[in-house]
C-alpha positions in Angstrom: -53.7 -30.3 39.1 -50.4 -30.5 40.6 -47.1 -31.2 38.4 -43.7 -32.4 39.2 -42.3 -32.5 36.2 -38.4 -33.6 36.3 -34.9 -33.4 34.0 -31.8 -33.8 34.1 -30.2 -38.0 34.0 -28.7 -40.1 31.9 -25.9 -41.8 31.5 -22.6 -41.0 33.4 -19.3 -42.3 33.7 -17.7 -42.5 37.7 -16.4 -39.5 38.8 -18.4 -37.5 36.8 -22.0 -35.0 37.5 -25.2 -34.6 36.4 -27.8 -32.0 37.6 -31.4 -33.1 38.1 -34.6 -30.7 38.2 -38.0 -31.2 39.7 -40.0 -27.8 38.7 -43.6 -28.0 40.3 -46.6 -26.3 39.3 -50.1 -26.7 40.8 -49.3 -25.8 44.4 -48.1 -22.7 46.4 -44.5 -23.8 46.3 -42.3 -22.0 48.5 -44.5 -23.3 51.2 -43.1 -26.9 51.1 -39.9 -28.6 51.9 -38.8 -30.8 49.3 -36.9 -34.1 48.8 -35.0 -36.0 46.5 -35.4 -40.3 47.0 -34.4 -42.9 44.9 -34.8 -46.5 44.4 -32.1 -48.5 42.9 -33.0 -51.9 41.5 -34.2 -55.1 43.7 -33.8 -52.4 46.4 -36.3 -49.7 48.8 -36.8 -46.6 48.1 -34.2 -44.2 49.6 -34.0 -40.7 50.9 -30.5 -38.7 49.6 -31.8 -35.1 50.3 -34.2 -32.2 51.0 -34.9 -28.8 51.8 -36.6 -26.6 54.0 -39.1 -24.5 52.1 -37.4 -21.1 51.9 -34.2 -23.0 51.9 -32.2 -22.5 54.4 -32.1 -26.0 56.2 -31.0 -29.1 54.3 -29.8 -32.5 55.4 -28.3 -35.7 53.0 -27.8 -39.4 53.6 -24.7 -40.4 54.6 -24.2 -41.8 51.5 -24.7 -38.9 49.1 -23.2 -36.2 52.0 -20.1 -34.4 50.4 -21.2 -36.2 47.1 -25.0 -34.0 46.3 -26.1 -30.7 46.9 -29.8 -30.2 46.6 -30.9 -26.7 46.2 -34.1 -24.9 45.6 -35.2 -21.5 43.4 -38.2 -20.3 44.1 -38.6 -17.9 41.9 -38.7 -20.6 39.4 -40.7 -23.0 41.1 -37.8 -25.1 40.6 -35.3 -27.8 42.7 -32.3 -28.7 41.9 -29.9 -31.9 42.9 -26.0 -31.6 42.0 -24.7 -35.1 41.9 -20.9 -34.9 41.7 -18.5 -37.6 42.2 -20.4 -39.5 41.2 -20.6 -44.2 42.2 -22.0 -47.2 40.3 -24.1 -47.9 43.7 -25.9 -43.8 42.6 -27.6 -45.6 40.2 -30.6 -45.2 40.2 -34.2 -43.9 39.5 -34.2 -40.6 40.8 -37.7 -38.5 42.0 -38.4 -35.0 43.9 -40.6 -35.3 46.4 -43.1 -33.2 48.3 -43.8 -34.9 52.1 -46.9 -36.7 52.8 -48.1 -35.5 49.4 -46.3 -35.5 45.3 -43.8 -37.9 43.5 -42.0 -36.8 40.4 -42.0 -39.1 37.4 -38.9 -40.2 38.7 -35.6 -40.1 35.5 -33.0 -42.8 35.2 -29.6 -42.0 36.7 -27.5 -44.9 35.4 -23.2 -44.3 37.0 -21.3 -46.8 34.5 -17.6 -47.3 32.6 
């Protein structure tokens, strides 16, 4: 069965960094675009970043451009989200997502001093 197992996340001070990972199984990983979404309390889930199946095309929400980097390792069936210069408004539950198909379990990121 399809699994998207997320790791990383936690509590970090403003200006700090975190890396999220999402390891996939149960489908042909390198055939699919992968995305990261986030949902803050009381807000709708929003797209953070996406990466094409081969990794040569990415796109980002304006709010994270220049601070976050999405990448993937198709040999490890894993997608990453490197988050730098974190801000309190980045606090949310982050989800990896295979568009129109499957969601990861979510991981909490809290940016606070």
